[in-house]
N, C-alpha and C positions, 0 to 999 in steps of 0.2 A: 504493500500500500504506500510505502514511502519512496518518493522519487526526487523530491525537490530539496534544495539545500536548506539547512536549518538557519534560523535567524537568531542572533544573540538577544538575550533578555537583559533588561526590560525592553519591550518593543518601543520603538521610537515613533515620532510624528511623521516619518516618511513612509510608514508601513500602510498597507491597505487595511490591516486590522484596526489601526488607530483611526483612519479616515472613517471607517464604518462605525466603530464602537463609540467614538466621541460625538457622533451626531445625535441630536435629540430623538430622531425616529427610533432609536434603540428602545424607547419606552413602548412603542408599538411592537417592536421585535420581542421585547420581554414578555408581553402578554401572549404573543404567538408561541414563544418557546415554552412557557409554563403550561399552555394548553396542550401542546404536543407531548410534553412530559407527562401530563395527566393521563394520556391515553396509553402509556406504557404501564401494564398492570403491576409490575414489580416496583417501579419507581413510585407510582401513586400509592401503593400499599404502605410504603415507608413514610411518605409525606402525610397521608391522611391519619396515620397512627401517631406519629411523633412530632410533626411540624406545628408551629404556632401561627401559620400564615392566616388562618381564618380569624383568630382573635387579635392578631397584631400584624395585619398585612403590610403596612408601610415599613415597619421595622424589618420584616422578613425580606421585603424587596431590597431594602438598603443593605442588609447583611450580604445578600447574594451579589448585589452590585459592588459592594466593598471587596468581596473576594475576587470577582472577575477582574476588576480594575487593578487591585493590588498585585495580583499575580501577573497581569499583562504589562502593566506600566510602572510598577513599583520596584524598589530596590530588591535584588535577589534575596537578601536576608529576610525582608518583609514577606516576599512571596513564599519562601520556604517555611517561615513561621506560620503564615496563614494556612498553608496546605497542611502542616502538621496539626494545627488546631482543628481544622475541619475533619481530618482523618480520625482524630480522637472523638469528636462529636458523633461521627458516623459509626463508630464502633458499636454503639448501643442501638443503632437503627437496623434491626433485623427481625425476622419472624417468618410466618407462613402467609402467603397471599390468599385471602379467602376466595378469590375468583378462580385462580388457576391451580391452587394447591401447591405452587412452587415456593421455594424459599426466596425471600428477598434479603438483600444485604447492601447497605448504602456504600460499602467499600468494595463491592464486587466490580471488577474492571469493565464488564459488559454494561452494567447499569451506569457506571461513571461515564463511559464512552458515549452512551446515548444522551446523557445530560449535556456533556461537553459539545457534541455535534449539534444538538437541537438549539442550544444557546447561540452559537456562532452562526449557524445556518439561518436562524430566524433574524438575527441582526442584519445579515447580508440580504435576505429577502426583503426586509423592510426598507433597507437603504436603496436597493435596486428599484423597488416599486415606487417610492415616494421622494427620492432624491435624484439619482442619476444612474445611468447604466454602468454595470461592472462587467468587463470582458472576461472571457474564460481564463485568459492568462493572469488577469488580476485576481480572479477568484482562486486560481491555483496558488498564487503568491500568498494570499490570506490564509489558506489552509495550511500551507507550509509554515507560516509565521506562528499560527496558534497551536500547532501540534505539540510543542513542548509544554504548553499550558495544560493540555489534556493528560500529560504524563505526571504532573506534579502530585496527583493523589494516588499514584501507584499503577495506573494503566500502562502496560508495556507499550513503549513507543512504536513498536512494529505493528500494533493493532490500530494505530490512529491514521486515518486517511490524510493524505497531504495534497490531493488534487480534487478539483471539483467533480471529475468523473468518478473517482473513488468514493466520494461522499454520496453521489447519486446512487451508486451501486449499493452502498451500505444501507441507505434508506429503503431502496427497493427490496432488500432482504428482510429488514426488521419490520416493515409496515404490516406484514401479514400477522404479526404477533400482537398488534395493538388491539385494545379492547375498550368498549364504552361501558365501563363498570359504573355502578351508582356513584362511587366516589369520584370517578373521572368526570362524569356529567355534572355533579354538584360543584366540583372545582372549576370547571370551565364556565359555568354560570356565574360563579363568584368572581372569577377573573374579568369577565366581560361586563359585569354589573356589580362592582364592589360597593360596600356600604359607605355611607358618608364618613369622611375623615376630616376633622376640623382643620388640620394643618393644610389640607389641600382644597379647602372650600373655594378659593378664588378660581380654581381650574375645574370645578365640578361640572359646569355647563359643557365642557369639551369632552367629558368622559364618553358619552354615547358616540360621538364622532370617532374618537380613538378606538373604541370597541369595534365599530363598523369597519374602520381602516384595518384593524387586526384581522377581522374575519375575512376581508377581501384577499388576504395573503395566505389563508389556510389552503392546503392542498385538498384535492377532491376527496381522498379517502378519509381524511380527518373530519371534513365537513359532514360526510355521510355518517360517520361514527357518532359525531356530536349532535346529530339531528338538525344541523343548520341548513342543509340543502344547498344546491348550487343556484347561484343567482348572477350569471355573467353580466347581465345588463346593469344590475345594481353595483356590482363590483367595478365595472367600467366607469360608472358615474362617480363612485367613491374615489377611485384613483384620479379621475379627471378633476375632481374638486379639491382633494387633499394635497396632491402634489404641488400645484401652484401656491396653495395656502401655506404649505411648509416653507417654500422659498420666501414668501412675503412676510412671514411672521417669525423669522428666526430669533430676533431679540426676545420676544415673548416665550418662544419655545426653549431658548437657553435658560431663561428664568425658571420655567417649569421644570426643566431637566435638573437644575441645581436644587430646587426645592424638593422635588420628589426623590431624587437620588440621595440628596443630603450633601453638605459641604465637604465631608471627608471623602466621599466617593468622587465628587467633582474635582477635588484637589489632585487626585492621581492623573486625571486627564489634563489639567492645566500644567502640571509639573512633569509630565512625561518628557524624556530626553528628546532632543531634536533628531538624534540618530540612534538606532537600536544598539544596545550595549553601553550607551552613555550613562553617566553618573546621575543618580537621583538620591536624595537623602532617604535613609531608612526611616520607617515609622514603627514605633513600639506598639505592640498589640494592646498594651495597657491604655494607650491613648484612644483606642477605638472601642468604646463601650458596646457598640452594636455587635462587633465580632465576638467579643468576650461572652456575650449572652447568646451566641448563635446556637440554634438547635432546630 
């Protein structure tokens, strides 16, 4: 699966990964990623049993964002410490999935790989849909850039696709195992219509638009499982309306990104090195209450 040259960490602002992950449309991508992950029976079994995302959705989003950005754009020591912390937290997330009867384990490499790929694939899909085209060669570069991130939690590097074609092949293989369990459907409904959060009240009117924008990026099989149905005409209208709106409202979107992700997450994007492998100051985990509370 590996064919491209590796990129030094932390990833720099010259990378495709930074271009994609630093854009506010990652908020749409995050909703897509979490929805795709909910359809994996072993992933959602662990989430529904152990995660606090329903009771503290904003905190959970920020913890995930902190980890993704700390490992991609933070000092290598910060990334290693963050990965070690998450591995310890994941050690207690295991059991038997009531839908399939299979054992789930948050530290299982196959489950970790699915989470890693759905995250970055969803960021890429949202960027391609609502910002600008990304060529096949650029996508190959991104997958090569983020492959080391997938290995931080213990997934063997040789398991991780590093080209767009290999990622497509991976999803074609795993899609047959996705399930619309009650927990999955409840999670997707929650993600697309979250409860009121006081801190995000100024942006609440935009939530239905963001949800519709996320749905427009769902693949056919996921829409069928989630009971959302295909609506190509509505999808086309959504993209036609949202794409120019994204370009015209970037200052507001940046503000929303900073408020939703939190200043600690946003700091990793602002302070990323200009070139991959460049110096960035390490961050002590004690300074990041959200990560210390992760579960």
